[in-house]
N, C-alpha and C positions, 0 to 999 in steps of 0.2 A: 541444378540452380548453382549459382557461384556463391563462395563464401560469405561475401557481404549481404548478398540478397537473402540468403539463409539466415543470415543473423538479424535482418531486418524482419524477416517473418517470424522468426523465433520470439523476439522482443513484443509481437502481438498477444501471444500466448502466456497464460498464467496457470497456476496450481491452486485447488481448492481442496483442502482435505474435509470430507464428510464428517469426521467426528469432531475434533476441534478444529474448527475452521481458522483460529487464529493462532498465532503464538503467544501463549500466556504470560511470557516474560517480557513481552513488548507493548507499548501502549498502541491505541489504535491507529494513530498516526504513522508510527514505525511500522504497524503492520500494512497498512495501506501503500507504503512508499518502499517497502522492504526491497521489490525487484530492481526499484530504479536505482536505489542507492547502492546495492551490490553491483550492478550493471553499468552505470553510468558515473556513480560517484559523485552525485549532487551533493551541495552543502546541507547541512541539518536544518536551515533556516528555508531554504528554497524547498526541500521537502516536506517540511511544516504547511508552508504556503500551498504546496500541490494537494496534501491531502486536506487541508480545510476546503480548498475547493471542489474536490470530489466529494466529500461530505456534504457540502452545500447543494451539491447538484443531485443529491438523492434525500434532501429535505432533513438534513441533521446540521445543528449549529455546531460552530467552533469549539466549543467547551468538550464536544464529545473526544474530540482529537486526543485530548490528554488522558482520558479514560483507559483502564486496563480492561481487556475482553471479560473478567469477571463481574465488572462494574455495568457492562450492558444489560438491558433488560431484551428479552426475546424478540 
């Protein structure tokens, strides 16, 4: 694969830790958008909007975005 194609493929992969699946020092929205913020440098406002959109896709409200992992219920 070319370098560009390899980068496109790698962007589709993520990492999920089995123990503590979320970074406890970050909010839910920061956890959701961690990779795109690091790799693409999107703004905080765009990242938050993206996280709220992803939360809505799994039936969670925008209020969840600002919670810490310790505030989530199983």
